[in-house]
PyMOL Python script that loads the backbone (N, CA, C, O; Angstrom):
from pymol import cmd

cmd.read_pdbstr("""\
ATOM      1  N   MET A   1      12.703 -13.218  34.284  1.00  0.00           N
ATOM      2  CA  MET A   1      12.898 -11.965  33.591  1.00  0.00           C
ATOM      3  C   MET A   1      13.324 -12.260  32.154  1.00  0.00           C
ATOM      4  O   MET A   1      14.100 -13.185  31.916  1.00  0.00           O
ATOM      5  N   ALA A   2      12.829 -11.494  31.213  1.00  0.00           N
ATOM      6  CA  ALA A   2      13.112 -11.718  29.799  1.00  0.00           C
ATOM      7  C   ALA A   2      14.505 -11.208  29.455  1.00  0.00           C
ATOM      8  O   ALA A   2      14.959 -10.175  29.946  1.00  0.00           O
ATOM      9  N   ASP A   3      15.159 -11.968  28.597  1.00  0.00           N
ATOM     10  CA  ASP A   3      16.483 -11.581  28.117  1.00  0.00           C
ATOM     11  C   ASP A   3      16.328 -10.708  26.873  1.00  0.00           C
ATOM     12  O   ASP A   3      15.538 -11.043  25.990  1.00  0.00           O
ATOM     13  N   ASP A   4      17.050  -9.617  26.783  1.00  0.00           N
ATOM     14  CA  ASP A   4      16.944  -8.708  25.648  1.00  0.00           C
ATOM     15  C   ASP A   4      17.428  -9.338  24.354  1.00  0.00           C
ATOM     16  O   ASP A   4      17.076  -8.862  23.275  1.00  0.00           O
ATOM     17  N   ASN A   5      18.221 -10.391  24.432  1.00  0.00           N
ATOM     18  CA  ASN A   5      18.755 -11.028  23.237  1.00  0.00           C
ATOM     19  C   ASN A   5      17.835 -12.104  22.678  1.00  0.00           C
ATOM     20  O   ASN A   5      18.099 -12.633  21.598  1.00  0.00           O
ATOM     21  N   ASP A   6      16.763 -12.440  23.386  1.00  0.00           N
ATOM     22  CA  ASP A   6      15.822 -13.445  22.894  1.00  0.00           C
ATOM     23  C   ASP A   6      15.021 -12.875  21.737  1.00  0.00           C
ATOM     24  O   ASP A   6      14.638 -11.706  21.749  1.00  0.00           O
ATOM     25  N   ARG A   7      14.771 -13.718  20.729  1.00  0.00           N
ATOM     26  CA  ARG A   7      13.975 -13.296  19.580  1.00  0.00           C
ATOM     27  C   ARG A   7      12.498 -13.556  19.847  1.00  0.00           C
ATOM     28  O   ARG A   7      12.128 -14.519  20.519  1.00  0.00           O
ATOM     29  N   ILE A   8      11.673 -12.683  19.311  1.00  0.00           N
ATOM     30  CA  ILE A   8      10.229 -12.845  19.408  1.00  0.00           C
ATOM     31  C   ILE A   8       9.726 -13.156  18.013  1.00  0.00           C
ATOM     32  O   ILE A   8       9.954 -12.386  17.080  1.00  0.00           O
ATOM     33  N   HIS A   9       9.041 -14.282  17.867  1.00  0.00           N
ATOM     34  CA  HIS A   9       8.532 -14.702  16.562  1.00  0.00           C
ATOM     35  C   HIS A   9       7.028 -14.481  16.509  1.00  0.00           C
ATOM     36  O   HIS A   9       6.282 -15.014  17.331  1.00  0.00           O
ATOM     37  N   VAL A  10       6.590 -13.691  15.535  1.00  0.00           N
ATOM     38  CA  VAL A  10       5.164 -13.469  15.305  1.00  0.00           C
ATOM     39  C   VAL A  10       4.898 -13.637  13.820  1.00  0.00           C
ATOM     40  O   VAL A  10       5.794 -13.464  12.993  1.00  0.00           O
ATOM     41  N   SER A  11       3.662 -13.975  13.491  1.00  0.00           N
ATOM     42  CA  SER A  11       3.304 -14.121  12.089  1.00  0.00           C
ATOM     43  C   SER A  11       3.159 -12.745  11.439  1.00  0.00           C
ATOM     44  O   SER A  11       3.111 -11.727  12.130  1.00  0.00           O
ATOM     45  N   ALA A  12       3.089 -12.722  10.106  1.00  0.00           N
ATOM     46  CA  ALA A  12       2.961 -11.457   9.381  1.00  0.00           C
ATOM     47  C   ALA A  12       1.651 -10.754   9.736  1.00  0.00           C
ATOM     48  O   ALA A  12       1.621  -9.529   9.857  1.00  0.00           O
ATOM     49  N   THR A  13       0.573 -11.514   9.903  1.00  0.00           N
ATOM     50  CA  THR A  13      -0.716 -10.918  10.248  1.00  0.00           C
ATOM     51  C   THR A  13      -0.673 -10.287  11.630  1.00  0.00           C
ATOM     52  O   THR A  13      -1.210  -9.198  11.833  1.00  0.00           O
ATOM     53  N   GLU A  14      -0.042 -10.959  12.574  1.00  0.00           N
ATOM     54  CA  GLU A  14       0.059 -10.395  13.916  1.00  0.00           C
ATOM     55  C   GLU A  14       0.948  -9.151  13.921  1.00  0.00           C
ATOM     56  O   GLU A  14       0.672  -8.204  14.658  1.00  0.00           O
ATOM     57  N   ALA A  15       1.992  -9.139  13.127  1.00  0.00           N
ATOM     58  CA  ALA A  15       2.886  -7.985  13.078  1.00  0.00           C
ATOM     59  C   ALA A  15       2.185  -6.782  12.456  1.00  0.00           C
ATOM     60  O   ALA A  15       2.403  -5.649  12.884  1.00  0.00           O
ATOM     61  N   ARG A  16       1.339  -7.023  11.444  1.00  0.00           N
ATOM     62  CA  ARG A  16       0.602  -5.925  10.808  1.00  0.00           C
ATOM     63  C   ARG A  16      -0.550  -5.461  11.668  1.00  0.00           C
ATOM     64  O   ARG A  16      -0.961  -4.304  11.573  1.00  0.00           O
ATOM     65  N   ALA A  17      -1.066  -6.311  12.483  1.00  0.00           N
ATOM     66  CA  ALA A  17      -2.202  -6.017  13.361  1.00  0.00           C
ATOM     67  C   ALA A  17      -3.429  -5.615  12.560  1.00  0.00           C
ATOM     68  O   ALA A  17      -4.175  -4.725  12.970  1.00  0.00           O
ATOM     69  N   GLY A  18      -3.641  -6.258  11.431  1.00  0.00           N
ATOM     70  CA  GLY A  18      -4.828  -5.948  10.644  1.00  0.00           C
ATOM     71  C   GLY A  18      -4.830  -6.667   9.316  1.00  0.00           C
ATOM     72  O   GLY A  18      -3.895  -7.395   8.981  1.00  0.00           O
ATOM     73  N   ALA A  19      -5.885  -6.454   8.571  1.00  0.00           N
ATOM     74  CA  ALA A  19      -6.024  -7.081   7.267  1.00  0.00           C
ATOM     75  C   ALA A  19      -5.450  -6.171   6.187  1.00  0.00           C
ATOM     76  O   ALA A  19      -5.334  -4.960   6.371  1.00  0.00           O
ATOM     77  N   THR A  20      -5.100  -6.770   5.071  1.00  0.00           N
ATOM     78  CA  THR A  20      -4.618  -6.006   3.922  1.00  0.00           C
ATOM     79  C   THR A  20      -5.533  -6.292   2.745  1.00  0.00           C
ATOM     80  O   THR A  20      -5.324  -7.268   2.024  1.00  0.00           O
ATOM     81  N   PRO A  21      -6.546  -5.455   2.538  1.00  0.00           N
ATOM     82  CA  PRO A  21      -7.536  -5.734   1.511  1.00  0.00           C
ATOM     83  C   PRO A  21      -7.041  -5.507   0.092  1.00  0.00           C
ATOM     84  O   PRO A  21      -7.701  -5.964  -0.841  1.00  0.00           O
ATOM     85  N   GLY A  22      -5.936  -4.839  -0.127  1.00  0.00           N
ATOM     86  CA  GLY A  22      -5.403  -4.631  -1.460  1.00  0.00           C
ATOM     87  C   GLY A  22      -6.029  -3.468  -2.197  1.00  0.00           C
ATOM     88  O   GLY A  22      -6.026  -3.453  -3.428  1.00  0.00           O
ATOM     89  N   VAL A  23      -6.566  -2.492  -1.484  1.00  0.00           N
ATOM     90  CA  VAL A  23      -7.213  -1.340  -2.102  1.00  0.00           C
ATOM     91  C   VAL A  23      -6.174  -0.425  -2.744  1.00  0.00           C
ATOM     92  O   VAL A  23      -6.494   0.304  -3.683  1.00  0.00           O
ATOM     93  N   THR A  24      -4.953  -0.451  -2.257  1.00  0.00           N
ATOM     94  CA  THR A  24      -3.917   0.455  -2.731  1.00  0.00           C
ATOM     95  C   THR A  24      -3.681   0.317  -4.229  1.00  0.00           C
ATOM     96  O   THR A  24      -3.489   1.318  -4.919  1.00  0.00           O
ATOM     97  N   ARG A  25      -3.693  -0.908  -4.737  1.00  0.00           N
ATOM     98  CA  ARG A  25      -3.429  -1.083  -6.171  1.00  0.00           C
ATOM     99  C   ARG A  25      -4.525  -0.467  -7.018  1.00  0.00           C
ATOM    100  O   ARG A  25      -4.250   0.017  -8.116  1.00  0.00           O
ATOM    101  N   TYR A  26      -5.765  -0.471  -6.539  1.00  0.00           N
ATOM    102  CA  TYR A  26      -6.855   0.153  -7.296  1.00  0.00           C
ATOM    103  C   TYR A  26      -6.745   1.671  -7.268  1.00  0.00           C
ATOM    104  O   TYR A  26      -6.981   2.335  -8.277  1.00  0.00           O
ATOM    105  N   VAL A  27      -6.388   2.217  -6.115  1.00  0.00           N
ATOM    106  CA  VAL A  27      -6.212   3.666  -6.000  1.00  0.00           C
ATOM    107  C   VAL A  27      -5.071   4.112  -6.911  1.00  0.00           C
ATOM    108  O   VAL A  27      -5.186   5.135  -7.586  1.00  0.00           O
ATOM    109  N   LEU A  28      -3.984   3.363  -6.937  1.00  0.00           N
ATOM    110  CA  LEU A  28      -2.851   3.696  -7.790  1.00  0.00           C
ATOM    111  C   LEU A  28      -3.240   3.643  -9.262  1.00  0.00           C
ATOM    112  O   LEU A  28      -2.890   4.546 -10.022  1.00  0.00           O
ATOM    113  N   ALA A  29      -3.950   2.611  -9.674  1.00  0.00           N
ATOM    114  CA  ALA A  29      -4.360   2.473 -11.073  1.00  0.00           C
ATOM    115  C   ALA A  29      -5.304   3.599 -11.490  1.00  0.00           C
ATOM    116  O   ALA A  29      -5.134   4.183 -12.560  1.00  0.00           O
ATOM    117  N   ILE A  30      -6.285   3.902 -10.666  1.00  0.00           N
ATOM    118  CA  ILE A  30      -7.241   4.966 -10.991  1.00  0.00           C
ATOM    119  C   ILE A  30      -6.538   6.318 -11.045  1.00  0.00           C
ATOM    120  O   ILE A  30      -6.834   7.128 -11.924  1.00  0.00           O
ATOM    121  N   SER A  31      -5.619   6.573 -10.128  1.00  0.00           N
ATOM    122  CA  SER A  31      -4.876   7.829 -10.119  1.00  0.00           C
ATOM    123  C   SER A  31      -4.005   7.966 -11.358  1.00  0.00           C
ATOM    124  O   SER A  31      -3.912   9.048 -11.937  1.00  0.00           O
ATOM    125  N   LEU A  32      -3.372   6.884 -11.765  1.00  0.00           N
ATOM    126  CA  LEU A  32      -2.528   6.903 -12.950  1.00  0.00           C
ATOM    127  C   LEU A  32      -3.350   7.193 -14.202  1.00  0.00           C
ATOM    128  O   LEU A  32      -2.955   8.011 -15.033  1.00  0.00           O
ATOM    129  N   ILE A  33      -4.480   6.531 -14.334  1.00  0.00           N
ATOM    130  CA  ILE A  33      -5.357   6.759 -15.488  1.00  0.00           C
ATOM    131  C   ILE A  33      -5.883   8.189 -15.493  1.00  0.00           C
ATOM    132  O   ILE A  33      -5.942   8.825 -16.545  1.00  0.00           O
ATOM    133  N   ALA A  34      -6.262   8.696 -14.329  1.00  0.00           N
ATOM    134  CA  ALA A  34      -6.764  10.071 -14.237  1.00  0.00           C
ATOM    135  C   ALA A  34      -5.683  11.078 -14.601  1.00  0.00           C
ATOM    136  O   ALA A  34      -5.964  12.058 -15.290  1.00  0.00           O
ATOM    137  N   ALA A  35      -4.447  10.852 -14.150  1.00  0.00           N
ATOM    138  CA  ALA A  35      -3.353  11.770 -14.461  1.00  0.00           C
ATOM    139  C   ALA A  35      -3.052  11.769 -15.960  1.00  0.00           C
ATOM    140  O   ALA A  35      -2.805  12.825 -16.543  1.00  0.00           O
ATOM    141  N   ILE A  36      -3.072  10.600 -16.581  1.00  0.00           N
ATOM    142  CA  ILE A  36      -2.837  10.508 -18.022  1.00  0.00           C
ATOM    143  C   ILE A  36      -3.954  11.212 -18.785  1.00  0.00           C
ATOM    144  O   ILE A  36      -3.686  11.908 -19.765  1.00  0.00           O
ATOM    145  N   ALA A  37      -5.186  11.045 -18.355  1.00  0.00           N
ATOM    146  CA  ALA A  37      -6.311  11.674 -19.018  1.00  0.00           C
ATOM    147  C   ALA A  37      -6.229  13.207 -18.920  1.00  0.00           C
ATOM    148  O   ALA A  37      -6.486  13.909 -19.898  1.00  0.00           O
ATOM    149  N   VAL A  38      -5.873  13.711 -17.749  1.00  0.00           N
ATOM    150  CA  VAL A  38      -5.759  15.158 -17.557  1.00  0.00           C
ATOM    151  C   VAL A  38      -4.620  15.724 -18.416  1.00  0.00           C
ATOM    152  O   VAL A  38      -4.782  16.769 -19.046  1.00  0.00           O
ATOM    153  N   MET A  39      -3.492  15.051 -18.442  1.00  0.00           N
ATOM    154  CA  MET A  39      -2.367  15.504 -19.259  1.00  0.00           C
ATOM    155  C   MET A  39      -2.712  15.478 -20.744  1.00  0.00           C
ATOM    156  O   MET A  39      -2.338  16.391 -21.480  1.00  0.00           O
ATOM    157  N   ALA A  40      -3.418  14.449 -21.193  1.00  0.00           N
ATOM    158  CA  ALA A  40      -3.830  14.360 -22.595  1.00  0.00           C
ATOM    159  C   ALA A  40      -4.804  15.481 -22.924  1.00  0.00           C
ATOM    160  O   ALA A  40      -4.712  16.078 -23.996  1.00  0.00           O
ATOM    161  N   TYR A  41      -5.721  15.774 -22.035  1.00  0.00           N
ATOM    162  CA  TYR A  41      -6.681  16.867 -22.244  1.00  0.00           C
ATOM    163  C   TYR A  41      -5.952  18.204 -22.350  1.00  0.00           C
ATOM    164  O   TYR A  41      -6.255  19.014 -23.226  1.00  0.00           O
ATOM    165  N   ILE A  42      -5.000  18.430 -21.465  1.00  0.00           N
ATOM    166  CA  ILE A  42      -4.251  19.685 -21.504  1.00  0.00           C
ATOM    167  C   ILE A  42      -3.426  19.789 -22.780  1.00  0.00           C
ATOM    168  O   ILE A  42      -3.347  20.860 -23.382  1.00  0.00           O
ATOM    169  N   LEU A  43      -2.819  18.700 -23.193  1.00  0.00           N
ATOM    170  CA  LEU A  43      -1.995  18.701 -24.394  1.00  0.00           C
ATOM    171  C   LEU A  43      -2.830  18.922 -25.651  1.00  0.00           C
ATOM    172  O   LEU A  43      -2.373  19.586 -26.581  1.00  0.00           O
ATOM    173  N   LEU A  44      -4.026  18.387 -25.695  1.00  0.00           N
ATOM    174  CA  LEU A  44      -4.843  18.463 -26.896  1.00  0.00           C
ATOM    175  C   LEU A  44      -5.711  19.720 -26.991  1.00  0.00           C
ATOM    176  O   LEU A  44      -6.325  19.967 -28.029  1.00  0.00           O
ATOM    177  N   THR A  45      -5.767  20.504 -25.933  1.00  0.00           N
ATOM    178  CA  THR A  45      -6.569  21.739 -26.005  1.00  0.00           C
ATOM    179  C   THR A  45      -5.713  22.968 -26.089  1.00  0.00           C
ATOM    180  O   THR A  45      -6.237  24.081 -26.155  1.00  0.00           O
TER     181      THR A  45
END
""", "prot")
cmd.dss("prot")
cmd.show_as("cartoon", "prot")
cmd.util.cbc("prot")
cmd.orient("prot")
């Protein structure tokens, strides 16, 4: 029977259960540029 105090060691990939393609940084960058462009358009019109 397993002891509740025993530690379970898994790698970061196994803990995430998937790949991390890094798309989030592109979405963040595009959103930031789009927000700045919209604000500049509103300010200048």
